[in-house]
C-alpha positions as CSV (number, residue, x, y, z in Angstrom):
1,M,149.1,104.2,139.4
2,F,150.6,107.7,138.5
3,G,153.7,107.4,140.7
4,L,151.3,107.6,144.1
5,G,152.0,105.2,146.6
6,M,148.9,103.9,149.3
7,P,150.1,106.3,151.9
8,E,149.9,109.6,149.3
9,I,146.7,108.3,148.4
10,I,145.2,108.1,151.5
11,I,146.4,111.3,152.4
12,I,144.3,112.8,149.4
13,V,141.1,111.1,150.4
14,V,141.0,112.3,153.8
15,L,141.9,116.1,152.4
16,I,139.1,115.7,150.4
17,L,136.9,114.2,153.1
18,L,138.0,117.2,155.3
19,L,137.8,120.2,152.2
20,F,134.1,118.6,150.7
21,G,132.7,116.8,153.7
22,G,130.9,113.1,153.5
23,R,127.5,114.6,151.9
24,K,128.9,116.8,148.8
25,I,131.9,113.6,147.3
26,P,128.7,112.0,145.7
27,E,127.9,114.6,144.0
28,L,131.6,115.7,143.0
29,M,131.9,112.0,141.5
30,R,128.7,112.0,139.6
31,G,129.9,115.7,138.2
32,V,133.4,113.7,137.5
33,G,131.6,110.4,135.9
34,K,129.3,113.1,133.7
35,G,132.3,114.8,132.3
36,V,134.4,111.6,131.6
37,R,131.2,110.0,130.1
38,S,131.0,113.7,127.8
39,F,134.6,113.3,127.1
40,K,134.4,109.8,125.9
41,E,131.3,110.6,123.6
42,G,133.4,113.5,121.8
43,L,136.5,111.2,121.4
44,N,133.7,108.8,119.7
45,E,132.0,111.2,117.6
46,V,135.7,112.8,116.2
47,E,136.8,109.2,115.7
48,K,133.8,107.9,113.7
49,S,134.0,111.5,111.6
50,V,137.7,110.5,110.7
51,N,136.7,107.1,110.0
52,I,134.1,108.3,107.2
53,D,136.6,110.6,105.7
54,E,139.3,108.0,105.1
55,P,138.6,105.1,103.3
56,A,139.5,101.6,104.4
57,P,142.5,99.8,103.9
58,E,141.0,97.1,102.7
59,K,139.2,98.5,99.8
60,E,142.8,100.7,98.5
61,Q,144.3,97.3,98.5
62,K,141.3,95.6,96.6
63,E,141.3,98.5,94.1
64,K,144.8,98.1,93.7
65,K,145.0,94.6,92.9
66,S,142.2,95.1,90.6
67,E,143.8,98.0,88.4
68,S,147.2,95.7,88.1
């Protein structure tokens, strides 16, 4: 996982607890979750718009066969 071992992860968690305290962590994680969700929604919208603009490969193959 990103080259991090268990000791490094434990140190990072302890530092986060010391910096933000136990009460702020749920708010931080909620914000991170919302950010990830909006990022994924944006990616899905871009993917849909790209798929709409490009014709499906199956249709192209069928059209080529019918023209021949």
